[in-house]
C-alpha positions in Angstrom: 54.3 25.1 -21.7 55.4 28.0 -22.1 59.0 28.5 -23.8 61.0 31.5 -21.9 62.2 34.2 -24.5 66.0 34.8 -24.7 67.8 37.5 -26.9 70.2 34.7 -28.3 68.6 32.1 -29.8 70.3 28.6 -29.4 70.1 25.5 -30.8 68.4 24.4 -27.8 66.1 27.7 -27.7 65.1 26.9 -31.4 64.3 23.2 -30.7 62.1 24.4 -27.9 60.4 26.6 -29.8 59.6 23.9 -32.9 58.6 21.1 -29.8 56.7 23.2 -27.2 55.9 26.4 -28.0 52.4 27.0 -29.4 51.0 24.1 -26.9 47.9 24.9 -24.2 48.7 23.9 -21.0 44.6 24.5 -20.1 42.3 22.8 -22.6 38.5 22.7 -22.2 36.4 20.6 -23.9 32.6 19.9 -24.7 30.5 17.9 -26.9 31.1 18.3 -30.5 28.3 19.2 -32.4 25.7 19.5 -34.2 23.7 18.0 -31.6 20.0 17.0 -33.1 17.3 16.8 -30.3 13.7 16.7 -30.3 11.3 19.5 -29.4 10.2 18.9 -25.6 13.3 16.6 -25.2 16.1 16.6 -22.9 19.3 18.2 -23.9 22.6 17.1 -22.4 26.2 18.4 -22.5 29.0 17.8 -20.7 32.3 20.1 -20.5 36.1 19.3 -18.8 38.9 21.0 -18.3 42.7 20.0 -17.7 45.8 21.6 -17.3 45.3 23.5 -13.8 48.0 23.3 -11.8 46.3 22.7 -8.6 44.3 19.7 -10.0 42.3 19.5 -6.7 40.8 22.4 -6.7 37.4 22.5 -7.7 36.7 24.6 -11.3 33.8 27.0 -11.9 31.9 27.0 -14.8 29.6 29.1 -16.5 27.0 28.3 -20.0 26.3 30.9 -22.4 24.1 30.5 -25.7 24.5 32.2 -28.8 21.2 32.5 -30.9 21.3 32.2 -34.9 19.3 35.4 -34.9 21.6 37.4 -33.2 25.2 35.7 -33.6 27.7 38.3 -31.9 25.3 38.6 -28.8 26.0 36.3 -25.6 23.1 35.3 -23.4 23.9 34.0 -19.7 22.4 30.7 -18.8 23.7 29.4 -15.3 26.5 29.0 -13.4 28.0 26.9 -11.0 29.3 29.8 -8.0 26.8 32.6 -9.2 23.0 32.4 -8.4 22.3 35.3 -10.2 24.5 34.8 -13.3 21.5 33.8 -15.5 19.7 36.5 -17.8 16.1 37.4 -16.9 14.6 34.7 -19.5 16.7 31.7 -18.0 16.1 32.9 -14.4 12.6 31.1 -13.7 13.9 27.7 -15.4 17.0 27.6 -13.3 14.8 28.4 -9.7 12.4 25.5 -10.8 15.3 23.3 -11.8 14.1 22.8 -15.1 18.2 24.1 -16.4 20.8 22.6 -14.1 24.6 22.6 -14.0 26.1 20.0 -11.7 29.8 19.0 -11.2 30.4 15.3 -12.4 34.1 16.0 -10.4 36.6 19.1 -9.7 37.2 19.5 -13.5 33.8 18.6 -15.3 30.4 19.3 -15.1 26.7 18.6 -16.8 24.6 21.4 -18.5 20.9 19.7 -18.5 17.6 21.2 -19.9 14.7 19.0 -19.7 12.3 19.9 -21.9 13.4 21.4 -24.9 11.7 24.8 -26.4 12.2 25.7 -30.2 14.2 28.9 -29.0 16.7 26.6 -27.1 18.3 26.2 -30.6 21.8 28.2 -31.0 25.7 28.0 -30.1 26.3 26.8 -26.6 29.3 28.1 -24.6 31.0 26.3 -22.0 33.1 28.8 -20.2 35.9 28.0 -17.1 36.9 30.6 -14.7 40.5 30.8 -14.4 41.6 30.9 -10.8 45.5 31.1 -11.7 47.2 34.5 -12.3 48.4 34.0 -15.7 46.2 32.6 -19.0 47.5 29.5 -21.0 45.6 27.7 -22.8 41.8 27.6 -23.9 39.2 28.4 -21.2 35.9 27.6 -23.3 34.2 25.4 -25.5 31.0 25.4 -28.0 28.5 23.0 -29.1 25.9 23.5 -31.8 22.4 22.7 -30.9 19.3 22.0 -33.1 16.2 21.5 -32.1 13.7 19.5 -34.5 10.2 18.9 -34.7 8.7 15.2 -33.2 7.5 13.3 -36.2 7.9 9.8 -34.5 4.8 8.5 -34.9 3.4 4.8 -33.0 0.1 2.9 -33.0 -1.6 -0.3 -32.4 -4.0 -2.6 -34.6 -5.7 -3.5 -31.3 -7.7 -1.0 -29.1 -10.5 -3.1 -28.2 -10.0 -5.2 -25.1 -9.3 -9.2 -25.7 -10.2 -12.1 -24.2 -8.3 -15.4 -24.8 -7.9 -19.0 -23.3 -4.8 -20.3 -21.8 -3.1 -21.7 -24.8 -4.1 -19.7 -27.6 -2.3 -17.7 -30.0 -2.2 -14.3 -29.8 -1.0 -12.0 -33.0 -0.5 -8.2 -32.3 0.8 -5.3 -34.9 2.4 -1.9 -34.2 3.1 0.5 -36.5 5.9 2.8 -36.1 7.2 5.5 -38.0 9.3 8.9 -38.7 9.6 11.4 -41.0 12.9 13.1 -39.4 15.2 14.7 -42.1 18.2 13.4 -40.1 19.2 10.0 -40.6 18.0 8.1 -37.9 17.3 4.4 -36.9 14.1 3.2 -34.9 14.0 0.5 -32.2 10.7 -1.1 -30.9 9.6 -3.0 -27.9 6.2 -5.0 -26.8 5.2 -4.6 -23.1 3.1 -6.2 -20.7 1.9 -4.4 -17.6 0.4 -6.6 -15.4 -2.3 -6.0 -12.7 -0.8 -5.0 -9.4 3.1 -4.9 -10.8 4.4 -1.2 -10.9 6.7 -1.4 -14.0 5.6 -2.6 -17.2 8.0 -5.7 -18.4 9.5 -6.2 -21.5 8.1 -9.0 -23.6 10.6 -9.0 -26.9 12.5 -6.3 -28.3 14.0 -5.0 -31.6 16.8 -2.9 -31.0 18.3 0.1 -33.5 20.8 -2.7 -34.9 18.3 -5.3 -35.5 18.7 -7.1 -33.0 15.9 -9.1 -31.2 16.3 -9.9 -27.5 13.6 -11.6 -25.2 12.3 -9.6 -22.1 12.8 -10.9 -18.7 10.8 -14.0 -18.0 10.1 -14.6 -21.6 13.2 -16.2 -22.5 12.3 -20.1 -22.6 9.1 -19.0 -25.1 11.5 -17.0 -27.2 13.8 -19.9 -27.8 11.3 -22.6 -28.0 10.1 -20.0 -31.0 6.9 -19.6 -29.3 7.5 -15.7 -29.3 8.4 -13.8 -32.3 8.4 -10.1 -33.4 9.0 -9.5 -36.9 9.2 -6.5 -39.2 6.7 -6.4 -42.2 7.4 -3.5 -44.8 9.0 -0.2 -43.3 6.5 0.3 -40.6 4.8 -2.9 -39.3 6.4 -4.6 -36.6 3.8 -8.0 -35.4 3.7 -9.6 -32.2 3.1 -13.2 -32.4 2.7 -15.7 -28.9 2.0 -19.0 -30.1 0.7 -20.2 -26.6 -0.4 -17.6 -24.1 0.0 -18.3 -20.2 -2.6 -17.3 -17.6 1.0 -14.9 -16.2 0.3 -12.6 -20.0 -2.9 -11.3 -18.9 -2.4 -7.5 -18.7 -2.4 -4.2 -20.7 0.0 -4.7 -23.8 1.3 -1.8 -25.6 4.4 -0.9 -28.3 6.9 1.5 -27.5 9.2 2.9 -30.3 12.2 4.9 -30.0 14.3 7.1 -32.7 18.0 6.7 -32.2 20.5 9.3 -33.8 24.4 9.1 -34.0 26.0 12.2 -32.6 29.6 13.2 -34.3 31.5 12.0 -31.2 29.4 8.2 -32.6 27.6 7.8 -30.0 23.6 6.9 -30.3 21.2 9.4 -28.5 17.6 8.7 -28.0 15.8 11.9 -29.2 12.1 10.7 -29.2 10.2 7.8 -27.5 6.7 7.3 -27.9 4.1 4.3 -26.7 1.4 3.1 -28.1 -2.2 2.7 -27.4 -2.8 0.1 -24.5 -4.8 -3.5 -25.4 -6.6 -5.0 -22.7 -5.5 -8.6 -22.6 -7.7 -10.9 -20.5 -6.3 -15.0 -20.7 -8.6 -17.3 -19.3 -7.3 -20.3 -17.1 -8.5 -23.5 -18.4 -7.6 -25.7 -15.6 -9.5 -28.2 -14.6 -10.8 -28.4 -11.0 -11.9 -31.8 -9.7 -13.2 -32.2 -6.1 -13.6 -35.7 -4.4 -15.0 -36.3 -1.1 -17.6 -39.0 0.3 -21.5 -37.9 0.2 -22.3 -39.4 3.4 -19.8 -39.7 6.6 -20.3 -41.0 10.1 -19.9 -38.8 12.8 -16.8 -39.2 14.7 -15.1 -40.7 11.4 -12.5 -38.9 9.5 -13.8 -36.5 6.8 -10.9 -35.9 3.7 -11.6 -33.5 1.0 -9.6 -33.9 -2.4 -9.4 -31.3 -4.8 -7.0 -31.8 -8.1 -6.0 -29.6 -10.5 -4.9 -30.6 -14.0 -3.4 -27.7 -16.8 -0.8 -27.1 -18.9 2.8 -27.2 -17.7 1.4 -27.8 -14.3 5.0 -28.4 -13.1 5.9 -25.0 -14.0 3.2 -23.1 -12.2 2.2 -22.2 -9.0 -1.3 -22.1 -7.3 -3.1 -21.4 -4.5 -5.9 -23.7 -3.4 -8.5 -23.1 -0.7 -11.6 -25.4 0.7 -14.8 -23.9 1.3 -18.0 -25.0 3.6 -20.9 -23.0 2.7 -19.1 -19.8 1.5 -16.7 -20.0 4.7 -13.1 -20.9 4.4 -11.9 -23.7 6.2 -8.2 -23.4 5.3 -5.7 -22.6 2.3 -2.9 -23.4 0.7 -0.5 -20.9 -0.6 1.8 -21.5 -3.9 4.8 -22.5 -1.5 2.9 -24.7 0.6 2.3 -22.6 3.3 -1.3 -23.5 5.4 -3.3 -21.0 6.7 -6.3 -21.9 8.9 -9.9 -19.9 8.5 -10.8 -18.3 11.9 -14.1 -20.5 12.1 -11.8 -23.4 12.2 -8.3 -22.1 14.0 -9.2 -24.3 17.1 -10.2 -27.0 15.7 -6.3 -26.9 13.6 -4.7 -26.1 16.8 -6.5 -29.5 18.6 -4.7 -31.2 15.6 -8.5 -31.9 14.0 -7.8 -30.2 10.7 -4.6 -30.9 8.6 -4.0 -30.4 5.2 -1.4 -31.9 2.7 -0.6 -31.2 -1.1 0.8 -34.8 -2.6 2.3 -34.2 -6.0 1.9 -31.3 -8.4 -1.6 -31.5 -8.4 -3.5 -33.1 -5.6 -4.3 -31.3 -2.1 -5.9 -33.0 0.3 -7.4 -31.6 3.8 -8.6 -33.9 6.5 -11.4 -33.2 9.6 -11.3 -35.7 12.1 -13.1 -36.3 14.0 -16.1 -35.2 12.2 -18.6 -33.3 13.8 -22.3 -33.1 12.8 -22.1 -29.3 12.2 -19.4 -30.2 9.1 -22.2 -31.6 7.2 -23.3 -29.4 4.3 -22.1 -27.9 1.0 -18.2 -28.2 0.2 -16.3 -26.7 -2.9 -12.7 -26.4 -3.8 -11.6 -22.9 -5.3 -7.9 -22.3 -6.8 -6.0 -19.4 -7.9 -3.2 -19.3 -10.4 -0.2 -17.4 -8.9 1.8 -15.5 -10.8 5.9 -15.0 -9.9 7.7 -12.0 -11.0 11.7 -11.7 -11.1 12.2 -10.8 -7.3 9.8 -14.2 -6.2 6.3 -12.0 -5.4 3.8 -13.4 -6.3 0.3 -11.8 -8.0 -3.5 -13.7 -7.7 -5.3 -14.4 -11.1 -8.7 -15.1 -11.6 -10.3 -17.9 -8.8 -11.5 -20.9 -10.3 -14.1 -23.1 -8.1 -14.8 -26.7 -8.5 -18.3 -28.0 -8.4 -20.8 -28.0 -5.2 -20.8 -31.4 -3.1 -23.1 -32.1 -0.5 -22.0 -34.0 2.7 -24.2 -35.8 4.8 -22.9 -36.6 8.4 -24.7 -39.4 10.4 -25.4 -39.4 13.9 -24.5 -42.4 15.9 -27.6 -42.1 17.8 -31.0 -41.6 16.1 -34.6 -41.5 17.8 -37.8 -42.1 16.3 -40.9 -40.8 17.7 -44.9 -40.4 16.5 -48.1 -41.1 17.6 -50.5 -39.3 20.9 -51.1 -40.9 24.3 -53.7 -40.7 26.3 -53.5 -41.6 30.0 -57.0 -42.3 32.1 -56.8 -43.1 35.9 -55.2 -42.6 39.0 -52.1 -43.8 38.1 -51.6 -45.4 41.4 -52.0 -48.9 40.1 -50.1 -48.8 37.1 -47.9 -46.5 34.7 -47.1 -45.4 30.9 -43.5 -45.6 29.5 -42.4 -44.9 26.2 -39.3 -46.8 24.9 -37.9 -45.9 21.4 -35.5 -47.4 19.2 -34.6 -46.8 15.4 -37.5 -47.4 13.0 -39.8 -49.2 15.9 -42.4 -47.9 18.0 -42.8 -49.9 21.9 -45.4 -49.0 24.3 -45.1 -50.5 27.6 -47.6 -50.7 30.4 -46.4 -51.3 33.8 -47.8 -52.7 37.0 -46.6 -51.4 40.3 -43.4 -50.4 38.1 -42.3 -53.9 36.6 -41.6 -53.6 33.0 -42.8 -56.4 30.9 -40.3 -55.6 28.1 -36.6 -55.6 28.9 -34.3 -53.3 27.1 -31.9 -50.1 27.4 -34.6 -46.4 28.2 -35.5 -43.7 30.3 -38.4 -42.8 31.9 -40.6 -39.8 33.0 -43.0 -41.0 35.5 -45.5 -38.2 37.2 -47.2 -39.4 40.1 -50.9 -38.6 40.2 -51.0 -37.3 37.1 -53.6 -33.6 36.4 -55.4 -32.3 33.7 -52.4 -29.6 33.7 -50.1 -31.7 33.1 -51.5 -32.1 29.6 -48.4 -30.9 27.0 -45.9 -31.3 24.7 -43.2 -33.5 26.2 -39.5 -33.7 24.7 -37.1 -36.4 25.4 -33.4 -34.8 24.6 -30.5 -37.5 23.9 -26.8 -35.7 24.2 -24.0 -37.9 23.3 -20.5 -37.6 24.2 -17.1 -38.6 22.3 -13.9 -39.5 23.2 -11.3 -38.1 21.0 -7.7 -40.1 20.8 -6.4 -37.7 23.3 -9.1 -38.5 25.8 -10.7 -35.5 26.1 -14.6 -35.6 25.8 -16.7 -33.4 23.5 -20.3 -32.8 23.1 -22.1 -34.5 19.8 -25.3 -32.5 18.2 -27.9 -33.3 20.8 -31.1 -35.2 19.4 -34.5 -34.7 20.8 -38.1 -35.8 19.6 -41.9 -34.8 21.3 -45.0 -36.2 22.1 -48.1 -34.4 23.1 -49.6 -35.9 26.0 -53.0 -35.3 27.0 -54.4 -36.5 30.1 -58.4 -36.5 30.5 -61.0 -36.8 33.5 -61.5 -40.3 35.4 -64.2 -42.6 34.0 -65.6 -45.9 34.6 -64.8 -49.1 32.6 -63.7 -52.5 33.4 -60.2 -53.8 32.9 -59.5 -57.8 33.0 -55.9 -58.2 32.4 -54.4 -62.0 32.1 -50.7 -61.4 32.9 -48.0 -64.0 31.8 -46.6 -64.3 35.0 -49.2 -64.4 37.2 -51.8 -66.9 37.4 -54.3 -64.3 39.1 -56.4 -61.7 37.2 -56.7 -57.9 38.2 -59.2 -55.7 38.1 -59.6 -52.5 38.0 -62.7 -50.4 38.2 -62.4 -47.2 36.7 -65.4 -44.4 36.1 -65.8 -43.1 32.7 -68.0 -39.7 32.7 -68.4 -37.4 29.9 -67.0 -39.8 27.3 -69.0 -41.2 24.4 -69.0 -44.6 23.2 -66.6 -43.6 20.2 -64.1 -42.3 22.7 -64.2 -45.1 24.9 -64.0 -47.6 22.0 -60.5 -45.7 20.6 -59.5 -46.1 24.2 -59.5 -49.5 24.2 -58.1 -50.2 20.6 -55.9 -47.6 21.5 -54.6 -49.4 24.3 -54.9 -53.0 23.4 -52.6 -52.3 20.3 -49.8 -51.1 22.6 -49.6 -53.3 25.5 -47.0 -56.0 25.5 -49.3 -58.6 27.6 -52.3 -60.6 26.9 -55.2 -57.9 28.2 -58.6 -58.2 28.0 -61.1 -54.9 28.5 -64.6 -54.2 29.7 -66.8 -51.4 29.9 -70.3 -51.2 31.0 -71.2 -50.3 27.2 -70.0 -53.4 25.4 -68.6 -56.9 25.5 -65.6 -58.5 26.9 -62.3 -57.8 24.0 
């Protein structure tokens, strides 16, 4: 406070002079120097003022610098209220935002230079404008800044890509040193930058006070002694990871920081450098097993089972997919959510496809009822899933099980072979072919009456002509009713036979029927046929008739 002068000094006045006179009301303060900063790094100086009557009024500040080569000359840099305050050499850096002066409060500001140049070394002065009518105190503060070279050096022992199996041990070394004259400390950390993740994560770090700290997500392995960081000698920092996990795959590098203690006893990072990145591949050694029947019956359930066996299975996440012929049927995500491929979406909606996870390692998919088109090669595919702090998953390299071929047997199977020739006008008889599994039956019908009972279907062509010769195909389609009572068609089955209609010849046929006592005679002309042709026809018909028959031709005796 200011003491009023009075011509007559009293004891009280003298006491006031001793206690209060000389105390400034306004006080301006800035960071104490010298501040040692590295070339190319940033500089930050805070400045604040106190003692103004109106504390709510925002004060205006200016920054100037005095260079060592011109100790009596102030150079204007920047002002909070005058855009054109700076000298020409600083105008460009102010305009592009490289040099800023911003209010932290009504009575304090922060002066910053983003990238220090060697010419920025000097004595910086913070000056506050006085809004009052009189001066009472200090309105400026000075800070000396020294710009030194960056002598921090960092390198890694491994620059080539590395490939390990899950569970293997990894050792990496990093060299970090500095030749700064001032007393500084170094800190060092190893980082892992996973693929698809924006920011790298610290694995383990050694701070400037030689305190070890594990990174987030690595605490458990650090406490179990599986992750270590040792300082060897003056400049070597060795990382050891005893049991690699698939989630450790990515780009590894070490980062060193150089710290200096400012006069206010605070520590400031004056330099930071990263080593070269080392690509690390960690192969999943999880065993993937696939279980399914090799043969299944159409309409029955088909169960496809996958099993995963790996280290610390209960702590890990996987996605599992079932594929047939390279087409994905369904996939179960790391949280158990099932997604179905477009080809099988309708069947899933109808309840014909379902999947479930049982325990930590078993995954089951069931198709019911199974269809003939489900026949083919099947396999499982599994992806390890890495989970970050936010709960997001990143898939690792996929692994396929072995192929398994599934055969779907149809409920109905037709067998057919042979060549059939008709002769005659078909007025008195017909030929019918009936098929059953692994056996062929040829029936001779007399006036439409079959000599053998059994389920069959027949096609009859009355008055067969030469133009009726060709390939005749019988196609059977079976319909199956599902548990909901709906019908759907199974795959059709078809068989064909070549039928040849020849010109009528003439020969005698003597038939002895089992259920008749009389004999039937057919007079048929054979024209244009050789003897061998006639014999072949006799043998063929005799072999296929279900009756006790005798055949006659003009050229040979009764058989």
